[in-house]
DSSP file (Angstrom, degrees, kcal/mol; ACC not computed):
  #  RESIDUE AA STRUCTURE BP1 BP2  ACC     N-H-->O    O-->H-N    N-H-->O    O-->H-N    TCO  KAPPA ALPHA  PHI   PSI    X-CA   Y-CA   Z-CA
    1    1 A X              0   0    0      0, 0.0     2,-0.4     0, 0.0     0, 0.0   0.000 360.0 360.0 360.0 -51.0  -77.2  -43.6  -51.9
    2    2 A X        -     0   0    0      4,-0.0     2,-0.2     3,-0.0     0, 0.0  -0.745 360.0-154.5 -91.2 138.1  -76.1  -41.5  -54.8
    3    3 A X     >  -     0   0    0     -2,-0.4     4,-1.4     1,-0.1     3,-0.3  -0.523  33.4-100.8 -99.6 172.8  -73.9  -38.5  -54.2
    4    4 A X  H  > S+     0   0    0      1,-0.2     4,-1.6     2,-0.2     5,-0.1   0.876 122.2  56.9 -60.1 -39.0  -73.6  -35.4  -56.4
    5    5 A X  H  > S+     0   0    0      1,-0.2     4,-2.0     2,-0.2    -1,-0.2   0.836 101.7  56.1 -65.1 -32.7  -70.3  -36.7  -57.9
    6    6 A X  H  > S+     0   0    0     -3,-0.3     4,-2.3     1,-0.2    -1,-0.2   0.886 106.5  50.4 -63.3 -38.8  -72.1  -39.9  -59.0
    7    7 A X  H  X S+     0   0    0     -4,-1.4     4,-2.3     2,-0.2    -1,-0.2   0.856 108.2  52.8 -68.8 -33.8  -74.6  -37.9  -61.0
    8    8 A X  H  X S+     0   0    0     -4,-1.6     4,-2.3     2,-0.2    -2,-0.2   0.893 109.2  49.4 -69.2 -37.2  -71.8  -35.9  -62.6
    9    9 A X  H  X S+     0   0    0     -4,-2.0     4,-2.1     2,-0.2    -2,-0.2   0.935 112.9  46.8 -65.8 -44.6  -70.1  -39.1  -63.7
   10   10 A X  H  X S+     0   0    0     -4,-2.3     4,-2.5     1,-0.2    -2,-0.2   0.886 110.6  52.8 -65.7 -36.3  -73.3  -40.5  -65.1
   11   11 A X  H  X S+     0   0    0     -4,-2.3     4,-2.6     2,-0.2    -1,-0.2   0.913 108.4  50.3 -63.0 -43.0  -74.0  -37.2  -66.9
   12   12 A X  H  X S+     0   0    0     -4,-2.3     4,-2.3     2,-0.2    -2,-0.2   0.887 111.0  49.8 -62.8 -39.0  -70.5  -37.3  -68.5
   13   13 A X  H  X S+     0   0    0     -4,-2.1     4,-2.5     2,-0.2    -2,-0.2   0.925 111.9  47.1 -65.8 -44.6  -71.2  -40.9  -69.7
   14   14 A X  H  X S+     0   0    0     -4,-2.5     4,-2.6     2,-0.2     5,-0.3   0.909 112.6  49.3 -66.1 -41.5  -74.6  -39.9  -71.2
   15   15 A X  H  X S+     0   0    0     -4,-2.6     4,-2.2     1,-0.2    -1,-0.2   0.922 112.6  48.3 -62.1 -43.7  -73.1  -36.9  -72.9
   16   16 A X  H  X S+     0   0    0     -4,-2.3     4,-2.2    -5,-0.2    -2,-0.2   0.919 111.9  49.3 -62.3 -43.2  -70.3  -39.0  -74.3
   17   17 A X  H  X S+     0   0    0     -4,-2.5     4,-2.4     1,-0.2    -2,-0.2   0.928 113.8  44.2 -62.5 -47.2  -72.7  -41.6  -75.5
   18   18 A X  H  X S+     0   0    0     -4,-2.6     4,-2.4     2,-0.2    -1,-0.2   0.847 112.0  53.4 -70.6 -32.2  -75.1  -39.2  -77.2
   19   19 A X  H  X S+     0   0    0     -4,-2.2     4,-2.5    -5,-0.3    -1,-0.2   0.914 110.0  48.5 -64.0 -42.7  -72.1  -37.3  -78.8
   20   20 A X  H  X S+     0   0    0     -4,-2.2     4,-2.0     2,-0.2    -2,-0.2   0.906 111.9  48.2 -65.0 -42.2  -70.9  -40.6  -80.2
   21   21 A X  H  X S+     0   0    0     -4,-2.4     4,-2.9     2,-0.2     5,-0.5   0.893 111.4  51.1 -65.9 -38.6  -74.3  -41.5  -81.6
   22   22 A X  H  X>S+     0   0    0     -4,-2.4     4,-1.9     1,-0.2     5,-1.8   0.940 110.7  48.1 -61.6 -47.0  -74.6  -38.0  -83.1
   23   23 A X  I  <>S+     0   0    0     -4,-2.5     6,-1.6     3,-0.2     5,-1.3   0.872 116.6  44.1 -62.5 -36.9  -71.2  -38.2  -84.8
   24   24 A X  I  <5S+     0   0    0     -4,-2.0    -2,-0.2     4,-0.2    -1,-0.2   0.950 126.1  24.9 -73.2 -51.2  -72.1  -41.7  -86.1
   25   25 A X  I  <5S+     0   0    0     -4,-2.9    -3,-0.2    -5,-0.2    -2,-0.2   0.856 131.9  29.1 -89.8 -35.9  -75.6  -41.2  -87.4
   26   26 A X  I  <5S+     0   0    0     -4,-1.9    -3,-0.2    -5,-0.5    -4,-0.1   0.931 131.0  28.7 -93.5 -51.5  -75.9  -37.5  -88.2
   27   27 A X  I   <S-     0   0    0     -5,-1.8    -3,-0.2     2,-0.1    -4,-0.2   0.857  90.0-140.8 -78.7 -37.4  -72.4  -36.3  -89.1
   28   28 A X      < +     0   0    0     -5,-1.3     2,-1.2    -6,-0.4    -4,-0.2   0.628  51.0 142.5  84.3  13.8  -71.2  -39.7  -90.5
   29   29 A X     >  +     0   0    0     -6,-1.6     4,-1.6     1,-0.2    -1,-0.2  -0.754  24.1 179.0 -90.5  98.2  -67.8  -39.3  -89.0
   30   30 A X  H  > S+     0   0    0     -2,-1.2     4,-2.4     2,-0.2     5,-0.2   0.893  73.8  52.0 -70.2 -41.5  -67.1  -42.9  -88.0
   31   31 A X  H  > S+     0   0    0      1,-0.2     4,-2.4     2,-0.2    -1,-0.2   0.938 112.0  45.0 -64.9 -46.3  -63.6  -42.5  -86.6
   32   32 A X  H  > S+     0   0    0      1,-0.2     4,-2.7     2,-0.2    -1,-0.2   0.878 112.1  54.3 -64.4 -35.5  -64.5  -39.6  -84.3
   33   33 A X  H  X S+     0   0    0     -4,-1.6     4,-2.2     2,-0.2    -2,-0.2   0.919 109.7  45.5 -61.2 -44.6  -67.6  -41.6  -83.2
   34   34 A X  H  X S+     0   0    0     -4,-2.4     4,-1.6     2,-0.2    -2,-0.2   0.903 112.3  52.2 -68.5 -39.4  -65.6  -44.6  -82.2
   35   35 A X  H  X S+     0   0    0     -4,-2.4     4,-0.5    -5,-0.2     3,-0.3   0.940 113.0  44.3 -58.4 -46.9  -63.0  -42.4  -80.4
   36   36 A X  H >< S+     0   0    0     -4,-2.7     3,-1.1     1,-0.2     4,-0.5   0.855 108.0  58.3 -68.1 -34.6  -65.8  -40.8  -78.5
   37   37 A X  H >X S+     0   0    0     -4,-2.2     3,-1.0     1,-0.3     4,-0.6   0.810  96.4  63.6 -65.8 -30.6  -67.5  -44.1  -77.8
   38   38 A X  H 3X S+     0   0    0     -4,-1.6     4,-1.1    -3,-0.3    -1,-0.3   0.771  91.0  67.6 -63.5 -24.5  -64.3  -45.3  -76.1
   39   39 A X  H <X S+     0   0    0     -3,-1.1     4,-3.0    -4,-0.5     5,-0.3   0.828  85.3  71.7 -64.1 -32.4  -64.7  -42.6  -73.5
   40   40 A X  H <> S+     0   0    0     -3,-1.0     4,-2.1    -4,-0.5    -1,-0.2   0.942 103.9  35.1 -57.4 -57.8  -67.9  -44.3  -72.0
   41   41 A X  H  X S+     0   0    0     -4,-0.6     4,-2.4     1,-0.2    -1,-0.2   0.840 116.6  57.2 -67.9 -27.4  -66.2  -47.3  -70.3
   42   42 A X  H  X S+     0   0    0     -4,-1.1     4,-2.3     2,-0.2    -2,-0.2   0.927 107.9  46.2 -65.3 -44.4  -63.2  -45.1  -69.4
   43   43 A X  H  X S+     0   0    0     -4,-3.0     4,-2.3     1,-0.2    -2,-0.2   0.900 111.8  51.8 -65.6 -40.0  -65.4  -42.6  -67.6
   44   44 A X  H  X S+     0   0    0     -4,-2.1     4,-2.5    -5,-0.3     5,-0.2   0.919 109.9  49.9 -60.8 -43.0  -67.2  -45.5  -65.8
   45   45 A X  H  X S+     0   0    0     -4,-2.4     4,-2.5     2,-0.2    -2,-0.2   0.908 110.3  48.6 -63.1 -42.7  -63.8  -46.9  -64.7
   46   46 A X  H  X S+     0   0    0     -4,-2.3     4,-2.6     1,-0.2    -1,-0.2   0.899 112.4  49.9 -61.4 -41.7  -62.6  -43.7  -63.4
   47   47 A X  H  X S+     0   0    0     -4,-2.3     4,-2.1     2,-0.2    -2,-0.2   0.899 111.4  47.3 -63.3 -42.0  -65.9  -43.3  -61.5
   48   48 A X  H  X S+     0   0    0     -4,-2.5     4,-2.7     2,-0.2     5,-0.2   0.892 111.7  51.9 -66.0 -41.7  -65.7  -46.7  -60.0
   49   49 A X  H  X S+     0   0    0     -4,-2.5     4,-2.5    -5,-0.2    -2,-0.2   0.947 112.2  44.3 -61.4 -48.1  -62.1  -46.1  -59.0
   50   50 A X  H  X S+     0   0    0     -4,-2.6     4,-1.9     1,-0.2    -1,-0.2   0.869 113.8  51.0 -66.1 -36.2  -62.8  -42.8  -57.2
   51   51 A X  H  X S+     0   0    0     -4,-2.1     4,-2.2    -5,-0.2    -1,-0.2   0.925 112.5  45.4 -67.5 -43.5  -65.9  -44.3  -55.5
   52   52 A X  H  X S+     0   0    0     -4,-2.7     4,-2.7     1,-0.2     5,-0.2   0.904 112.0  51.4 -66.1 -40.9  -64.0  -47.3  -54.2
   53   53 A X  H  X S+     0   0    0     -4,-2.5     4,-2.0    -5,-0.2    -1,-0.2   0.887 110.5  49.6 -65.8 -36.4  -61.1  -45.2  -53.1
   54   54 A X  H  X S+     0   0    0     -4,-1.9     4,-1.6     2,-0.2    -1,-0.2   0.915 111.9  48.6 -65.2 -43.6  -63.5  -42.9  -51.2
   55   55 A X  H  X S+     0   0    0     -4,-2.2     4,-1.4     1,-0.2    -2,-0.2   0.917 113.0  46.7 -64.8 -43.4  -65.2  -46.0  -49.5
   56   56 A X  H  X S+     0   0    0     -4,-2.7     4,-1.0     1,-0.2    -1,-0.2   0.850 109.1  54.3 -69.7 -32.3  -61.8  -47.5  -48.5
   57   57 A X  H  < S+     0   0    0     -4,-2.0    -1,-0.2    -5,-0.2    -2,-0.2   0.841 105.5  54.6 -69.1 -31.5  -60.6  -44.2  -47.1
   58   58 A X  H  < S+     0   0    0     -4,-1.6    -1,-0.2     1,-0.2    -2,-0.2   0.889 107.5  49.8 -67.3 -37.5  -63.7  -43.9  -44.9
   59   59 A X  H  <        0   0    0     -4,-1.4    -1,-0.2     1,-0.2    -2,-0.2   0.723 360.0 360.0 -75.0 -20.8  -63.1  -47.4  -43.4
   60   60 A X     <        0   0    0     -4,-1.0    -1,-0.2    -3,-0.1    -2,-0.2   0.496 360.0 360.0 -85.6 360.0  -59.4  -46.7  -42.5
């Protein structure tokens, strides 16, 4: 069900989330943390887009 590329996308999301939490709680840099937190939904959206385009290209 999951391909290798799906795991890379999930890994990128997890790394981005933990980096954002580290910046917020440990470093205390709120602006960088919010900027990094915005990456999480963006990475998910790119992953969904590429997954759907791959599925649609298989059916054509």
